Structures are given as structure tokens and as C-alpha cells.
N, C-alpha and C positions, 0 to 999 in steps of 0.2 A: 504494500500500500504506500503510495507516495504522500508527500506532505500535504498536498492540496486536498486529497480525499480524507486524510486524517483531520484536517481543520473542519471540513464540512460535517463529518461525523460528530465531532465535538460540539459544534454549533447546534446540530439537531438534537443531541442528547441534552444540552443545556436548555434549549427551548422547551422540550418535553418536560424536563424536571421543573422548570418555572411554571408551566401550565398546570401540572399536577399539584404543586405547592399552592398556587393561587386558588385552584378549585377547592382544595382541602380547607384552606383558610376561610374562604367565603362560606362554604357549607357549614363549617363548625361555628362560625360567627352567626349565621342565620339560625342554626338550631339552638344555640345557647342564649339567644335574645329573649328577654322577658317582656319586651315592649309589645304592646298590642297596637294594632292599626285598624282604622276604619276604611272600608272600601264601598263606595257607592257606585252601583252599576246603572247603565242606561235603562235596564228593565225596571228600575225603581227599588230593587233589592239592596239592602244595606247589610254588609257582613263585617264582623269584628274577628280578628285573629292575629296570628303571627305572620306578617307579610315578608316574603323573601323575593328578591328579584334575580338571584343567581342560582343556578344557571337558567332558570325559567321562573316567570312570575307565578308564585304559589302562595296560598293561604293555608296555614295549618292551625289546629286547635280552634276551628272556626265556629262562630255563632251567627245566627240570622236574627236581626232585629226586626220584630213584627209589631205592628200597631194593633192593639186589641181594644174593643169597646168595653166600657165599664158596665158590669152586669146590673148595677143599681141605678145608674144614670146614663141613658143612651146618648146624651150630649157630650159626655166625657169619654176620653180614650186614654190609654196608657201604653207603655212599651213593654215588650216581653222579649227575653233572650231565649232563642231556641238553639241548643247545642246541636250541631250537625252530626255529632257522634251518636246521637240518640234517634236520628231519623231512620227511616226504613232502608235507605241506601247507604247510610253511615260512612261517608268518605273520610279517609285519613288526611287527605290533602285535596285542595281545590286548585286546579290550574286555571289561571285567569287570562283573559284576552285583553290586551292593552286597548283595543278598539272599543271595548264595551265599558270601560271605566270612566265615569264622569270625574270623580276625584278620589284620592286616598290620602291618608295622613296618619301620623302617630297619635295615640290617645294618651293623655296624662295618666300617670299611675294613681292619681287621686280622684279620677273621674268616677261617676256612679256606675258606669258600665264595667270598669275594671274591678271595682269593689264588689259588684254583684257577681262577677265571674269568680273572684277569689272566695267569696262566701258560699258559692254553690247554689245561689238562688236563681230564679228565672225572671224576676221583675225588678228593674231598677226602682229605687225610691223616688 
């Protein structure tokens, strides 16, 4: 093997090693995050969960925010968190399409939604 081929092989190995290291870093960072995000879709559905954009836009530990009518007063409504893990299709992860997201953003650790999730309740106060 001549010097030119050796240099090309070394460059390829370095690029592959950097790609694997970056992928591992971003995946570990996404999985260890305790931050919740909200995602509002063009369909009107609002999801809360752990949002990750690498290597694909995904939402894990997801909840659907639903508006429910008050049983005692029909003019009032409240919010309910429905964990997707308890639905009939029970997904572990939701793969999101960028084209159908109206907005997304992080939720404060002190928000009612995060407190409700941590307490295991289904209705924010």
C-alpha cells in the first residue's frame, strides 16, 4: 500500500469514528434529558414529551393534551393529560413530521403540566 492510499484510509476511519462518536453523544444526551417539550400539530393535537431531533424528530414519554367538558357545568372545560403509553396502540416513540408542526418548545419544570406528569395525575390544576 502506498502513502496516498494509507492517508485516504486514515481519513475515512477518522470520519467514521467522528460520526459514531457524534451519534452516540447526541443519542445519550437526548435520552438523558429530563426536559419536557410541547408540540402543536396542524391537526390541532397538542403533545407533551421528551423531544429529540437527532437522528430523527421523535417524541418519547408522550402525553396528549385533551380538552374535556366539565360534567357539572357545560360552559366550562378543563384539560386532561392522556399518556400515550396507556392507549390501545401504546407507542414507545412518536416520529414527527416537520411539515405538520405548527410550533414546539420546552416546558418549564415548574409548569402545571410537568407537575401533573410527575405526580401521576391526569388533570392539571
